[in-house]
C-alpha positions in Angstrom: -18.2 167.8 127.9 -19.9 168.9 124.7 -16.9 171.0 123.6 -14.6 168.1 124.2 -16.8 165.8 122.1 -17.0 168.3 119.2 -13.2 168.8 119.4 -12.7 165.1 119.2 -15.0 164.7 116.2 -13.6 167.6 114.2 -10.0 166.7 115.0 -10.6 163.0 114.1 -12.3 163.9 110.8 -9.4 166.2 109.8 -6.9 163.4 110.6 -8.9 160.9 108.5 -9.2 163.4 105.6 -5.6 164.3 105.8 -4.4 160.7 105.7 -6.7 160.0 102.8 -5.2 162.8 100.9 -1.6 162.0 101.7 -1.6 158.2 101.7 -4.6 157.7 99.4 -2.9 159.8 96.6 -0.1 157.2 96.6 -2.1 154.0 97.1 -5.9 153.9 96.7 -6.4 157.0 94.4 -3.0 156.7 92.8 -2.6 158.7 89.5 -1.5 156.9 86.4 2.0 155.5 86.4 2.5 155.9 82.7 5.4 158.0 81.6 6.8 159.6 78.5 9.7 157.6 77.0 12.9 159.6 76.9 14.8 159.6 73.6 18.5 160.1 73.2 19.9 161.1 69.8 16.6 160.2 68.2 16.6 156.6 69.7 14.1 155.5 72.4 15.7 154.5 75.7 14.4 152.4 78.6 14.0 155.5 80.7 10.6 157.1 81.3 9.8 160.6 82.6 6.7 160.7 84.8 3.7 162.7 83.6 2.2 165.7 85.4 -0.4 163.6 87.3 2.5 161.7 89.0 3.9 165.0 90.3 0.4 166.1 91.4 0.1 162.9 93.4 3.4 163.5 95.0 2.5 167.1 95.8 -0.6 166.0 97.6 1.5 164.3 100.3 2.4 167.7 101.8 -1.0 169.3 102.3 -2.5 165.9 103.4 0.2 165.4 106.1 -0.3 169.0 107.2 -4.1 168.5 107.4 -3.6 165.4 109.6 -1.1 167.2 111.8 -3.4 170.2 112.3 -6.2 167.7 113.1 -4.0 166.4 116.0 -3.4 169.9 117.1 -7.2 170.5 117.1 -7.4 167.7 119.6 -4.8 169.2 121.8 -5.8 172.9 122.1 -8.8 174.2 123.8 -8.4 177.9 123.3 -10.8 179.3 120.7 -8.3 181.7 119.2 -5.8 179.0 118.6 -8.5 176.7 117.1 -9.6 179.4 114.8 -6.1 179.9 113.5 -5.8 176.1 112.9 -9.2 176.1 111.1 -8.0 179.0 108.9 -4.9 177.0 107.9 -7.1 173.9 107.3 -9.2 175.9 104.9 -6.1 177.0 102.9 -4.8 173.5 102.8 -8.1 172.2 101.5 -7.8 174.8 98.7 -4.3 173.6 97.9 -5.5 170.0 97.7 -7.9 171.1 95.0 -5.5 173.4 93.1 -2.6 171.1 92.7 -4.3 168.7 90.2 -6.7 171.3 88.9 -4.3 174.0 87.8 -1.0 174.4 89.7 0.6 171.1 88.4 -2.2 169.5 86.4 -3.1 166.0 85.3 -3.1 164.0 82.0 -5.1 165.4 79.1 -6.5 161.9 78.3 -10.0 161.4 79.7 -9.5 157.6 80.0 -6.4 157.7 82.3 -6.6 156.7 86.0 -5.8 160.3 87.1 -9.0 161.6 85.4 -11.2 158.8 86.5 -10.2 158.4 90.2 -7.4 160.6 91.4 -8.7 164.0 90.3 -12.3 163.5 91.5 -11.2 162.2 94.8 -8.9 165.1 95.5 -11.7 167.5 94.6 -14.1 165.7 97.0 -11.5 165.5 99.8 -10.4 169.1 99.4 -14.0 170.2 99.4 -14.8 168.2 102.5 -11.8 169.8 104.3 -13.0 173.3 103.3 -16.6 172.6 104.3 -15.6 171.0 107.6 -13.3 174.0 108.3 -16.0 176.5 107.6 -18.6 174.7 109.7 -16.1 174.3 112.5 -15.0 177.9 112.3 -18.6 179.1 112.4 -19.2 176.9 115.4 -16.2 178.3 117.3 -17.0 181.9 116.3 -20.6 181.5 117.2 -19.6 180.1 120.6 -17.5 183.2 121.1 -13.9 183.9 121.2 -13.8 183.5 125.0 -11.8 180.5 126.3 -14.1 177.9 127.8 
């Protein structure tokens, strides 16, 4: 009974964190929507090219959806070895959530833009929470033993 409860709690938390990363990066914690105006032949046009933070927000959909999907798989599987593999993948996805805006794609240079004030800190927090929860869950599973129970 206790194992089922902890599986439910950890799987549910991963689903929540994954949805917050994937959906929140497009809605609640949305990066700035400003763009760079494209000029043609030296004349400004009505077209805008999105900035780096926009692409960082779009890139967060992938790891967020994968975190949520792996959270569902944590609810389904009981075998310790499978759960440890899922936890390992969750840890790497948490690192990706942090690295996209931090250095892989980046965000705006201006310290007053929405991406610096809300988007980047929230992705750091959510990525860190996924990593910490993965490590705690992995230690719990490893401590319990690799035997199927």
